[in-house]
C-alpha positions in Angstrom: -0.7 -132.2 -50.9 -0.6 -131.9 -54.6 1.0 -128.4 -54.7 4.2 -129.7 -53.1 4.5 -132.6 -55.6 4.1 -130.1 -58.5 6.8 -127.9 -57.1 9.7 -129.9 -58.5 8.1 -130.1 -61.9 7.3 -126.4 -62.2 10.4 -125.1 -60.3 12.7 -125.0 -63.3 10.1 -123.3 -65.5 9.5 -120.6 -62.9 13.3 -120.0 -62.5 13.6 -119.7 -66.3 10.8 -117.1 -66.6 12.1 -115.3 -63.6 15.5 -115.0 -65.3 13.9 -113.9 -68.5 11.8 -111.3 -66.8 14.6 -109.9 -64.6 17.0 -110.1 -67.5 14.5 -108.0 -69.6 14.1 -105.6 -66.7 17.8 -105.4 -66.3 18.5 -104.7 -70.0 15.5 -102.5 -70.6 15.6 -100.4 -67.5 19.2 -100.9 -66.3 20.9 -100.4 -69.6 18.3 -98.2 -71.4 16.6 -96.0 -68.9 19.0 -95.6 -66.0 21.8 -94.1 -68.1 19.4 -91.5 -69.5 18.1 -90.7 -66.0 21.7 -90.5 -64.7 22.6 -88.2 -67.7 19.7 -86.0 -66.8 20.7 -85.9 -63.2 24.3 -85.0 -64.1 23.1 -82.3 -66.5 20.8 -81.0 -63.8 23.7 -81.0 -61.2 25.9 -79.2 -63.7 23.2 -76.6 -64.3 22.6 -76.1 -60.6 26.4 -75.8 -60.0 26.6 -73.3 -62.8 23.6 -71.4 -61.5 25.1 -71.4 -58.0 28.5 -70.1 -59.4 26.7 -67.4 -61.3 24.7 -66.4 -58.2 27.8 -66.3 -56.1 29.5 -64.1 -58.8 26.5 -61.9 -58.9 26.4 -61.6 -55.1 30.1 -60.7 -55.0 29.5 -58.1 -57.7 26.5 -56.8 -55.8 28.4 -56.6 -52.5 31.2 -54.7 -54.3 28.6 -52.4 -55.8 27.0 -51.9 -52.4 30.3 -51.1 -50.8 31.0 -48.5 -53.5 27.6 -47.1 -53.1 28.0 -46.8 -49.3 31.3 -45.1 -49.7 29.8 -42.7 -52.2 26.7 -42.1 -49.9 29.0 -41.5 -46.9 31.0 -39.0 -48.8 27.9 -37.2 -50.0 26.5 -37.3 -46.4 29.7 -35.8 -45.1 29.6 -33.1 -47.8 26.0 -32.3 -46.9 26.8 -32.1 -43.2 29.6 -29.7 -44.1 27.2 -27.5 -46.1 24.6 -27.6 -43.3 27.2 -26.6 -40.7 28.4 -23.7 -42.9 24.8 -22.6 -43.5 24.2 -22.8 -39.7 27.3 -20.8 -39.0 26.3 -18.2 -41.6 22.8 -18.0 -40.3 24.1 -17.6 -36.7 26.4 -14.8 -37.8 23.5 -13.1 -39.7 21.3 -13.6 -36.7 23.9 -12.1 -34.4 24.2 -9.1 -36.6 20.4 -8.7 -36.7 20.2 -9.3 -33.0 22.9 -6.6 -32.3 21.0 -4.1 -34.5 17.7 -5.0 -32.8 19.4 -4.7 -29.4 20.8 -1.3 -30.3 17.4 -0.1 -31.5 15.7 -1.5 -28.3 18.4 0.1 -26.1 17.8 3.5 -27.9 14.1 3.1 -27.4 14.5 2.2 -23.8 16.8 5.2 -23.2 14.2 7.4 -24.9 11.4 5.8 -22.8 13.4 6.2 -19.6 13.9 9.9 -20.4 10.2 10.3 -21.1 9.3 8.5 -17.9 11.7 10.6 -15.9 10.2 13.8 -17.4 6.7 12.4 -16.8 7.6 11.5 -13.2 9.1 15.0 -12.6 6.0 16.6 -14.1 3.7 14.3 -12.1 5.7 15.1 -8.9 5.3 18.8 -9.6 1.6 18.4 -10.2 1.2 16.2 -7.1 2.8 18.9 -5.1 0.5 21.6 -6.6 -2.6 19.5 -6.2 -1.6 18.4 -2.6 -0.8 22.0 -1.6 -4.2 23.2 -3.0 -6.0 20.3 -1.3 -4.2 21.0 2.0 -5.1 24.7 1.8 -8.7 23.9 0.9 -9.0 21.2 3.7 -7.5 23.7 6.3 -10.0 26.3 5.1 -13.0 24.0 5.4 -12.1 22.2 8.6 -10.3 24.9 10.6 -11.5 28.0 8.8 -7.9 29.1 8.3 -6.5 30.6 5.2 -3.2 29.2 4.2 -0.8 30.9 1.9 0.0 28.8 -1.2 3.7 29.1 -0.7 3.4 27.9 2.9 1.2 25.0 1.8 3.7 24.0 -1.0 6.6 24.1 1.6 4.6 21.9 4.0 3.7 19.4 1.2 7.3 19.3 0.0 8.5 18.7 3.5 6.0 15.9 4.0 6.8 14.2 0.7 10.5 14.3 1.1 10.6 13.6 4.9 
C-alpha cells in the first residue's frame, strides 16, 4: 500500500501545519476574541446584577409603599365605618321619633274609630230593636191577626236579643 509508505514522509509536514493552524487559532481566537467575549459576558453579568439589585430595591420600596397605603386605607375604612354607624344611629333615632309620632296619630285615629264604631253599634242595635219590634208586630198581625202594642213588641225583642 502506497499510502502507508508515504505516511512517514508527510507526517512531519502535517504536524507542522497542524501546529501552525492550531497556533493561529489559539492566538487569534484564544488571545483576541475570547477576552472580548469574556469582557462582554462580565459586563452583562454586572448589568444583570445591577438590574436585579435595582429591582430588589424597587420591590422593597413598593412593599413599603403598599404597607403604608394599606395602613392608610384601613384607617379610612375604619373612619368610614364610624361615620356609617353614627349615621345609622341618627337615622334610627329619627325613625323612632317619626314612628312614635305616627303611632300616636294612629292610636288617636283608632280611639276615634272605636268611638264611632261604638256609637254606630249602639245606633244599629237601637234600629235593629225598632225594626225587629215593627217586624214582630207586623208578622203577628198577618199570621195570627193580633194587634201587638209597640211597647210590648219592643220589650219582647229586647228580651230575645239579650236572653
